[in-house]
VOTITI-256544 format. One line per field, with one value per residue (C-alpha): x, z, y; residue in one letter; residue number from 1. Coordinates in pm, whole numbers, padded with zeros to 5 digits. Layout:
BEGIN
u <- c(X, ...)
w <- c(Z, ...)
v <- c(Y, ...)
code <- c(A, ...)
pos <- c(NUM, ...)
END
This chain:
BEGIN
u <- c(00308, -00005, -00390, -00610, -00796, -01071, -01010, -00842, -01139, -00729, -00649, -00386, -00065, 00078, 00447, 00522, 00151, 00201, 00167, 00331, 00684, 00920, 01150, 01170, 01503, 01538, 01355, 01096, 00997, 01156, 00790, 00636, 00673, 00620, 00997, 01341, 01594, 01838, 01613, 01648, 02067, 02028, 01838, 02040, 02346, 02149, 02138, 01684, 01636, 01527, 01770, 01912, 02023, 02213, 02177, 02447, 02535, 02126, 02039, 01689, 01453, 01278, 00868, 00972, 01192, 00939, 00703, 00969, 01081, 00767, 00617, 00971, 00885, 00484, 00679, 00931, 00645)
w <- c(01776, 01514, 01541, 01539, 01209, 01391, 01483, 01238, 00911, 00773, 00671, 00836, 00601, 00701, 00640, 00398, 00256, 00037, -00373, -00443, -00350, -00607, -00494, -00122, 00151, 00182, 00525, 00339, 00059, 00363, 00542, 00218, 00142, 00483, 00438, 00683, 00598, 00688, 00420, 00256, 00177, 00234, -00190, -00247, -00219, -00412, -00741, -00555, -00438, -00658, -00852, -00606, -00692, -00441, -00415, -00194, 00016, 00064, -00119, -00285, -00460, -00765, -00723, -01068, -00963, -00721, -00955, -01202, -00793, -00718, -01067, -01127, -00701, -00840, -01156, -00962, -00710)
v <- c(02051, 01941, 02058, 01841, 01862, 01898, 02174, 02367, 02220, 02093, 01700, 01567, 01449, 01145, 01071, 00839, 00856, 01034, 00878, 01280, 01154, 01158, 00930, 00724, 00718, 00383, 00369, 00452, 00256, -00018, 00139, 00122, -00237, -00363, -00496, -00455, -00238, -00520, -00671, -00433, -00394, -00869, -00796, -00542, -00813, -01032, -00814, -00881, -00549, -00238, 00029, 00264, 00653, 00908, 01203, 01344, 01147, 00978, 00655, 00745, 00521, 00659, 00579, 00372, 00196, 00133, -00010, -00202, -00418, -00485, -00580, -00864, -01013, -01091, -01226, -01481, -01509)
code <- c(X, X, X, X, X, X, X, X, X, X, X, X, X, X, X, X, X, X, X, X, X, X, X, X, X, X, X, X, X, X, X, X, X, X, X, X, X, X, X, X, X, X, X, X, X, X, X, X, X, X, X, X, X, X, X, X, X, X, X, X, X, X, X, X, X, X, X, X, X, X, X, X, X, X, X, X, X)
pos <- c(1, 2, 3, 4, 5, 6, 7, 8, 9, 10, 11, 12, 13, 14, 15, 16, 17, 18, 19, 20, 21, 22, 23, 24, 25, 26, 27, 28, 29, 30, 31, 32, 33, 34, 35, 36, 37, 38, 39, 40, 41, 42, 43, 44, 45, 46, 47, 48, 49, 50, 51, 52, 53, 54, 55, 56, 57, 58, 59, 60, 61, 62, 63, 64, 65, 66, 67, 68, 69, 70, 71, 72, 73, 74, 75, 76, 77)
END
């Protein structure tokens, strides 16, 4: 259970809203970009998805790859 910030005088960090991360999980990437996970994989299959990499068994998207993907998508429209 998380303590209320007004009691502890701490700021409560909401998971997934920090720009300090170096890589996003697929679910996190999708949540931050307002797309569904199935759409992510559909775009990847079409060659329109972001560049991703594996860290062990986890597939991740770097912050830089996410930014590059956004710029590519903006250029298409």
